[in-house]
N, C-alpha and C positions, 0 to 999 in steps of 0.2 A: 382445186384438186390436182390438176395436171402438174403445177409446179412442185407439189409434194411428191407425186409419183416420180418425177424427174430426179429429185434429190435422192430418193430412196434407191433408184436404179443406179445412180452415180456412186452411192455408198457401197452397193453390193459389187460393182464392177472394179472398185479400187483394189488392186492386187496386194496381197499381204507382203509381197517383196518390197513395197515402199517402206515398210516398217524397218527394213534392214539398212536403209540409207544411213551411212555412218554420220553424215553431216547432221541429220536430224537429232542424233543423240546429244549434240552439243548446243542445240537451240534453247533459247530462253524466251521469255515473254516479248512480244512485239507490241509497240505502241504506235498508233497511227493518228494523224490529223486527217479526218475524213470530211469532205464537203462536196457540194454539187447541187444541181437543180433537181427538182422532183415534180412529177405530174400528180396533182392532188385532186380528189373529188370525194363527195359524200354520196353514199348509196342507201337504198332502202325505200320505203314508202314515203317519199319526200314531202315535207311541208313546203308550201309556196315560198319561193325566195331562196331555197337551198340548192337548186339545181345548178348544173354546170361544172366545169373543171378549170383548173388554172395551174400555172407553173410557179412553184414556190421554192425558196432555198432551204437547205439544211446543212448543219455542220456539227462537229463534235470530236470526241476522242474515242478511238476504238482500241481494244486490247485482244490480242490473239495469243493463246498459251498452248503448248504441246499437251496432248492428252494421251494418245496411244498410236504410235506409228504415223500414218498419214492423216490421223484424225486430230483436230484441234478444237478448242472452244474459242468463241469470239463473243465479246460483250463490249460495253462501253456506255457512254452517256452522250446524248445528242439533243440538239434543239432543232425543231422542225415546225414550219408553219403549214398547217393543213386547212382544208376548207373548200370553198367553191367560188366561182365567178360567173355572172350572167349579165346580159343586157336587159334592162327593164325599161318599160314605156310609161310615160305619164307619171313622173316622179315629182312629188311635192315636198320641198324641204326649205327650211329657213324663210318661209313666207313667199317662196317663189315656185314656179312651175317649170319643169324640165321635160321636154318630149322624150328624150333618151338619156339613160345614165347607166354606167357600169356599177353593179352592186357586188361587192366582195364580202364573203364570210371568212374572216381570218381567225384561226384557232391555233394559238402558239403552245406547243407541247414540249415538255422535257421527256425524252424517251430513253428507256433502258432495254436493249434487246439481249437475249442470251441464245446463242446458236451453236450447233455442232458444225464444223467445217471440215471437208475432205480436200486435201491439197495433193495434186499430182504433178510431179516434176521436181526440179532442183532450183537452179537460179532463176529459171522462168517456170512459174507454177500456174496451173489452172485450178480453180477451186469452185466447189458448190457448197452451199450452206443452208441451213434451215433450223427453225426454232420458234420461239415466242418473244413477245415484247410486252412491257408494261409502260404506261405513259401517264403523266400528270399535266392537266390543262392549267397553264399559268395565266393566260390572257385570251379574251375573246372579243372581237369587234366586228361590226358590220359597217363597211365603208362604202358610201355612194360617191361616184366621181362622174362629173359631167364632161362634155366634150372640151378638149383643150387641157385635160388633166387637172381640172379644177375640182377640188374636194368640196362637196356640198354638205355632207353630213357624216358624222361618225357616231355609232351607237354601241354602247357596252352591252354585249350579249353573253357575258360570262355566266350569269345565273340561268341561262337558257339550256346549258349543257352540263353534263356530269363532269366532275373534276378529274375523273380517271378514265382510262381506256386500256384495253389489252387485246391481243390477237396473235396471229401467226405471221412469220416473215420467212421468205425464201429468197435466195440470190445466187449469183455466180459471177465469175470474173477471172482476171489474170493478174499475176504479180511478178515483177522483175526485181532481182536483187543486184545491187552494185556496191562496190567498195566493202564487200563482205557483211557490213553491219547495217546497211540502209536498203530501203525498198520503196518502190512505187507500185500502186495498184489501180486498176480500173475495173469497175464492176457495176452490176445493177441489182437492186433489191425491190421486191414487191411486199408491201405490208397490207394486211387485211384486218381491220378491227372487227372484233366479235361481240362488242358490247354496244347496245343501243345508247348513244350518248345524249339523246334528246331528253330534256326534263319537261319543258313546256312547249310541246309542239303547237304549231299554229293551226293545225287541223286535227280532228280526232283520228287516232290510229297512225299518225305519222311517225317515222323512225329514221334515225341518222346513224350510219356506220362509216367510219373513216377508211379511206383507201389512199395508197401512195405507191407510185412507181418511181424509184430514185435512181439517179446516176451517181455513183460514188467515185470520187477521185481521192486516193489515199497517198500520203507521204509518211513513211514510217521508219522505225529503227528498232534494233534489238536492244533490250535492256540486259546486257550481258553478252554471252557468246552468240555470234551470228553464224553465217555459213563459212566456217574456216576450212 
């Protein structure tokens, strides 16, 4: 709730004078290559084996379009690995016994967000954004790794989870423009899934919701007129 309130406060404080920035009237769509690490975890009344968090990569293309003055829309298509990681004891796999093993739940999603973004500034801009996302689960695996990074077992768990997810996303960051038509950005986004993605929980009443806190590094350019 606090991230949503922060975004709404930022939107209300954005002065209408930013709409008069002459450079904004010449702007067109920006396209970004966005990538970075993310902290991923599953929440809810967890089934055994789904606890823990892990750092996973994400990447994709983002598109920012002028909407009204300092307000823009931001969307795109991204690939992200969500899930969890934990240390398990007494793991039996492939006919052998392992006293300790790392067990990862890897859920590979194709994600499409749609957000409103408020940008404050000119060549250096601070922004806040918020909206929703939809996602499609392309692959799901549970991977057990023993000491020495020896993979001991991989299980397909795609049928254990729903093939779709949706929720809300909020974020903020900064963008710097150079050579009029190019930009670099650094920001963070938090995603909260609102759909219980579990189909066959290991215990009665278990539920799984996706969570992600992403660091985004963007390299972009204007498709047309930039900051002239």
